[in-house]
VMD Tcl script that draws the C-alpha trace (Angstrom):
set ca {
  {-0.44 6.43 4.40}
  {-3.85 5.47 3.11}
  {-2.03 2.26 2.17}
  {0.26 0.90 4.85}
  {2.39 -2.12 5.67}
  {-0.83 -4.10 6.03}
  {-1.84 -3.11 2.51}
  {1.59 -4.06 1.18}
  {1.13 -7.55 2.57}
  {-2.33 -7.82 1.04}
  {-1.14 -6.54 -2.32}
  {1.41 -9.35 -2.46}
  {-1.21 -11.89 -1.48}
  {-3.66 -10.61 -4.09}
  {-0.92 -10.83 -6.67}
  {-0.11 -14.43 -5.84}
  {-3.84 -15.22 -5.76}
  {-4.10 -14.28 -9.44}
  {-4.46 -17.22 -11.81}
  {-1.37 -16.04 -13.64}
  {0.75 -16.55 -10.50}
  {-0.38 -20.00 -9.32}
  {3.06 -21.52 -9.90}
  {4.33 -19.55 -6.90}
  {1.36 -20.41 -4.70}
  {3.45 -22.37 -2.19}
  {5.66 -19.38 -1.46}
  {2.80 -17.16 -0.26}
  {2.63 -18.19 3.43}
  {6.41 -17.88 3.77}
  {6.45 -14.52 1.99}
  {3.66 -13.31 4.25}
  {5.55 -14.22 7.39}
  {8.75 -12.62 6.16}
  {6.96 -9.40 5.20}
  {5.48 -9.15 8.68}
  {8.97 -9.06 10.17}
  {10.90 -7.23 7.47}
  {11.45 -3.79 6.05}
  {8.87 -2.40 3.66}
  {9.46 0.96 2.01}
  {6.15 2.70 1.37}
  {5.96 5.68 -0.98}
  {3.00 7.81 -2.11}
  {3.46 9.68 -5.41}
  {1.04 12.31 -6.76}
  {1.34 14.38 -9.95}
  {-1.41 17.02 -10.18}
  {-2.58 18.94 -13.27}
  {-4.14 22.42 -13.40}
  {-7.64 21.03 -13.89}
  {-7.39 18.85 -10.77}
  {-6.53 15.63 -12.59}
  {-3.87 13.56 -10.87}
  {-1.74 10.50 -11.45}
  {-1.44 8.51 -8.22}
  {1.16 5.84 -7.62}
  {1.57 3.94 -4.34}
  {4.87 2.06 -4.29}
  {5.89 -0.81 -2.03}
  {9.44 -2.14 -2.05}
  {9.55 -5.54 -0.37}
  {13.08 -6.44 -1.42}
  {14.28 -7.04 2.13}
  {11.27 -9.25 2.82}
  {12.19 -11.41 -0.16}
  {15.77 -11.53 1.11}
  {14.52 -12.91 4.44}
  {12.39 -15.44 2.59}
  {15.38 -16.53 0.51}
  {17.40 -17.24 3.64}
  {14.66 -19.54 4.92}
  {14.42 -21.66 1.80}
  {16.60 -24.69 1.05}
  {18.82 -24.63 -2.04}
  {16.64 -27.28 -3.66}
  {13.69 -24.88 -3.68}
  {15.84 -22.03 -5.01}
  {16.64 -24.10 -8.09}
  {13.02 -24.73 -9.05}
  {11.50 -22.99 -12.10}
  {8.92 -21.34 -9.85}
  {11.57 -19.64 -7.71}
  {13.64 -18.62 -10.73}
  {10.60 -17.18 -12.52}
  {10.79 -13.44 -13.25}
  {7.66 -11.30 -13.59}
  {6.88 -7.80 -14.81}
  {3.13 -7.66 -15.07}
  {0.08 -5.45 -14.50}
  {-3.16 -6.76 -13.02}
  {-6.43 -4.86 -13.16}
  {-8.17 -4.68 -9.78}
  {-11.59 -5.41 -11.26}
  {-10.52 -8.41 -13.32}
  {-8.91 -9.98 -10.25}
  {-12.13 -9.86 -8.21}
  {-14.47 -12.84 -8.09}
  {-18.06 -12.49 -9.28}
  {-19.25 -12.53 -5.67}
  {-16.85 -9.72 -4.75}
  {-17.94 -7.64 -7.75}
  {-21.58 -7.83 -6.70}
  {-20.70 -6.18 -3.38}
  {-19.40 -3.05 -5.13}
  {-21.37 0.07 -6.02}
  {-21.24 1.43 -9.58}
  {-18.67 4.03 -8.51}
  {-16.55 1.38 -6.85}
  {-16.69 -0.75 -10.00}
  {-15.44 2.21 -12.05}
  {-12.64 2.75 -9.55}
  {-11.61 -0.90 -9.64}
  {-11.60 -0.91 -13.45}
  {-9.28 2.11 -13.53}
  {-6.79 0.80 -10.95}
  {-3.77 -1.34 -11.80}
  {-1.50 -3.42 -9.62}
  {1.95 -3.47 -11.22}
  {4.39 -6.10 -10.03}
  {8.08 -6.55 -10.73}
  {9.43 -9.73 -9.23}
  {12.77 -11.52 -9.33}
  {13.14 -13.67 -6.23}
  {16.65 -14.78 -7.13}
  {17.80 -11.14 -7.03}
  {15.68 -10.27 -3.96}
  {13.37 -8.05 -5.96}
  {9.71 -7.48 -5.19}
  {8.30 -4.13 -6.23}
  {4.56 -3.56 -6.19}
  {2.70 -0.40 -7.12}
  {-0.94 0.62 -7.23}
  {-1.55 3.02 -10.11}
  {-4.57 5.22 -10.82}
  {-5.24 8.30 -12.95}
  {-7.97 10.60 -11.65}
  {-9.66 12.95 -14.11}
  {-10.70 15.51 -11.49}
  {-10.17 16.58 -7.88}
  {-13.44 14.78 -7.03}
  {-12.05 11.51 -8.40}
  {-8.83 11.98 -6.41}
  {-10.81 12.20 -3.19}
  {-12.97 9.22 -4.11}
  {-9.91 7.09 -4.81}
  {-8.23 8.03 -1.53}
  {-11.33 7.25 0.52}
  {-12.38 4.02 -1.20}
  {-9.39 2.17 -2.67}
  {-8.35 0.40 0.54}
  {-11.84 -1.09 0.90}
  {-11.69 -2.55 -2.59}
  {-8.17 -3.86 -2.08}
  {-9.21 -5.66 1.10}
  {-12.31 -7.58 0.09}
  {-11.13 -10.62 2.00}
  {-8.79 -11.47 4.85}
  {-5.32 -12.74 4.05}
  {-6.09 -16.32 5.02}
  {-9.09 -16.40 2.71}
  {-7.05 -15.00 -0.16}
  {-4.53 -17.83 -0.01}
  {-6.90 -20.54 1.25}
  {-4.55 -21.36 4.09}
  {-6.30 -22.22 7.42}
  {-3.12 -21.63 9.46}
  {-2.61 -18.14 8.04}
  {-6.33 -17.44 8.53}
  {-6.01 -18.44 12.18}
  {-2.90 -16.30 12.61}
  {-4.67 -13.31 11.10}
  {-7.65 -13.78 13.41}
  {-5.46 -14.07 16.49}
  {-3.74 -10.78 15.68}
  {-7.00 -8.92 15.45}
  {-7.45 -9.25 11.70}
  {-5.28 -8.03 8.87}
  {-7.63 -5.49 7.34}
  {-8.23 -1.82 7.95}
  {-11.89 -1.34 8.79}
  {-11.97 2.33 7.83}
  {-9.68 5.07 6.59}
  {-8.29 7.51 9.13}
  {-7.90 10.65 6.97}
  {-10.32 13.49 6.28}
  {-9.75 15.05 2.85}
  {-10.48 18.44 1.28}
  {-9.27 18.56 -2.33}
  {-9.79 21.08 -5.13}
  {-7.86 22.51 -8.09}
  {-5.95 24.81 -5.72}
  {-5.52 22.81 -2.54}
  {-4.88 19.35 -1.12}
  {-5.70 18.86 2.53}
  {-5.65 15.70 4.60}
  {-5.99 15.62 8.36}
  {-5.59 12.45 10.37}
  {-8.42 11.40 12.65}
  {-6.32 10.42 15.65}
  {-9.12 8.37 17.23}
  {-9.51 6.20 14.13}
  {-5.73 5.96 13.73}
  {-5.23 4.79 17.31}
  {-7.95 2.20 16.81}
  {-6.21 0.97 13.65}
  {-2.89 0.77 15.47}
  {-4.37 -1.20 18.36}
  {-5.77 -3.75 15.90}
  {-2.29 -4.33 14.45}
  {-0.09 -3.54 17.45}
  {1.39 -7.05 17.66}
  {2.86 -6.80 14.17}
  {4.38 -3.38 14.79}
  {5.80 -4.48 18.13}
  {7.50 -7.40 16.42}
  {9.10 -5.10 13.86}
  {10.23 -2.67 16.55}
  {11.74 -5.47 18.64}
  {13.78 -6.50 15.61}
  {15.04 -2.90 15.28}
  {13.52 -2.70 11.81}
  {12.79 0.67 10.25}
  {9.80 1.07 7.96}
  {10.36 4.24 5.91}
  {7.34 6.15 4.68}
  {7.46 9.04 2.22}
  {5.15 11.30 0.21}
  {6.14 13.03 -3.02}
  {3.70 15.50 -4.59}
  {4.16 17.48 -7.80}
  {1.87 20.47 -8.46}
  {1.32 22.59 -11.60}
  {1.98 25.84 -9.71}
  {4.26 26.99 -6.92}
  {3.21 25.83 -3.45}
  {2.14 28.66 -1.14}
  {1.90 26.62 2.08}
  {2.28 22.98 3.12}
  {0.65 22.76 6.54}
  {3.51 20.55 7.71}
  {6.82 21.83 9.08}
  {8.55 18.58 8.04}
  {7.61 18.97 4.38}
  {10.39 20.10 2.04}
  {9.95 22.01 -1.22}
  {12.00 21.86 -4.41}
  {13.79 24.94 -5.77}
  {10.82 25.82 -8.00}
  {8.42 25.17 -5.06}
  {6.30 22.84 -7.19}
  {7.39 19.58 -5.58}
  {6.74 18.60 -1.96}
  {8.54 15.79 -0.17}
  {7.62 14.42 3.24}
  {9.78 11.72 4.84}
  {9.11 9.81 8.04}
  {9.04 6.30 9.52}
  {6.27 4.15 10.89}
  {7.72 4.44 14.40}
  {7.55 8.24 14.22}
  {4.00 8.19 12.88}
  {2.75 5.86 15.60}
  {4.03 8.34 18.19}
  {2.87 11.45 16.31}
  {0.11 10.67 13.76}
  {-0.20 14.35 12.87}
  {3.14 14.09 11.05}
  {1.01 12.84 8.15}
  {-1.13 16.00 8.03}
  {-0.94 18.19 4.93}
  {-2.71 21.41 4.02}
  {-1.21 22.35 0.70}
  {-2.24 25.50 -1.17}
  {-0.85 26.11 -4.66}
}
mol new
graphics top color blue
foreach p $ca { graphics top sphere $p radius 0.5 }
foreach p [lrange $ca 0 end-1] q [lrange $ca 1 end] { graphics top cylinder $p $q radius 0.2 }
display resetview
């Protein structure tokens, strides 16, 4: 859960911020509000190789959020070319940053941004909004660097700044800010193990900053599923999590939970995989 519901919102905003998506600019504030009160399915996918290389794919399904948005819009808007537009596109993180934002990055962060893609599939008419963050690490060291730095690159600015909307900016400020100030996992990764342990102090601080949003979702009886799927080149010896399930060949680990569960028991996210 290095990326969360907050990140899903920001990914959508970053996408609409792109010059290639300006035709849908007017939909951003409404989409933002619907996402904050709708179901977002968050999935983490990892495929490891023997040498420690790994393909990482964070997936966000905001279909229900788009459905809520659709119900709020008049039929006249639903008939516009902008609403009927379909997109299947990939945006490079680095190319989407402004020159000022690029100057704030270290050389390693620049390399990370260049190697990270935001892939978007969008069809508002059919309530489809699928976003994924994709990265291929060449070593275990690069896997750890990605996990500990990607959220900072993805959140260079607050939501209101990204869409140049003073009202959204004010809303973000009143809710304690939309960004995550720091990651709440400690990682230990090599060619034979993947360990992440949640820092409960940092996690609680993160939750307090965004408690209003989660309370709203809970009041609406909305579930926010969260899952992890990891594929390893060898059989898994231990998982470090009693909730984790293994495939028949013991090479694939699946961990399913919900945001409500994780808020109550952050350690549900802990993993100590040996393979």
